[in-house]
N, C-alpha and C positions, 0 to 999 in steps of 0.2 A: 067557478065552475070547474068539476073536475074532469079531464081528458076521459078518454073512452080506457087507455090504460090503466090509470088511477082507479077507477070505477070497479075494474075486472078485478085488480089487486085486491079492493075491499070486500068485493064479495068471496074471494079466495080466501082472504084471512079470516072472513064470517065463518064460512064451511068450514075451515080448519080449527076455528074455536068450538065450534058444535060437535065437531068429530072428536076433540079432547075431552070434551064435558060428557059426552054419552059414555054409558056403562060398557064396559068391555063384553059383557054377554050378549047386550043389543047389538053389538058391533058386529061379533063372531055368527050371531043368528043372520042378519041382515047378509052379512059376505057369503055365507054357505046356500041362502037362498039366491041370492045372485048366481054364484057358480051353480047350482042347479039348474037355474033357466039357461044360462050359457051353455050347460051340457045338453040340454034339451034343444037347444036352438043349432048347436053343431051336430047333434044327432040328424035333425032335420036337413039340415045342409048335406050332409053324408047321404040321406035317402032321396036328396034331390037328384045331387050328382049320379046315382045309381039308376034313377029314371032315365037321365038326360042319356045315358049310354045307349039306352034303347036304341034312341032316337038317330044316334052318332053312328052305331054300327054299321050302317050300310055306308058310310062315307072312307074313304081309305086315309083320308089325311087329319083327321080329328083325333088323334093321338087317344084311341079308346084304354090302351093297357095302362099309359101313366095315369089317365083319370079313373080308372077303377082302383090302382094302388092308392092315391090319396082320398078315395071316396072311402076303402075299407078304413085307412089310418083315421079319418075323421071321424066314423063310426065308434072305431076303436077307442079311442082317446075319448069320446064324449061319453061312452058307457062306464067307461074309468074314473072320471071325474064326477059322473051322477054317483057310481056306487062308492067313490071315496067321500063325497059330501053329503050322503045319506047313511055311512056309516054302517055299512053293512056287517055285521058280524064274521058270516062265513068267507068274506073277501078281505078282510082287515090283514090278516097276516101274510096273505100273499102280495098285497098292493104294499105293507112296509116292506117287504122282505126286495121285490123287485123294483118297485117305482117309489124310493124313498123323498125323492124331489118334492113329491105331493106334499109331504109336510112341512113344507117352507112356502113362504108366500112367494119368495124367489122362485122356487122352482116351479109352481103353479103359473107364475106371471110368463115365465119362458115357455112353460106348455102351451098356454094360451096363444103368446106370439107366434110360436112353431106353427100353430093350426091358422092362423089368421091369413 
């Protein structure tokens, strides 16, 4: 009988083998769709933050200015991620010039951790 740690390792090993066996084009498509969904959820988070600002405006201790800045940055980076993953031609040059980190997996991961 395997312990819980051993069974979780075997599940992870099996998942890693499936990823290695998958076609690169399919993995790229899945990652792009996942990032698009993530961008939509980030955008929804920014919109919700802006709506909470209205409820918080009459209270003096809720930090509305910092909350507004965070909501704005969340929306800005959500739109940036969505445009990047949709490969919109009109924004490609601007993104490559100003946001080169979006072209590496590490850069996108750091962006998502920054927004979390």
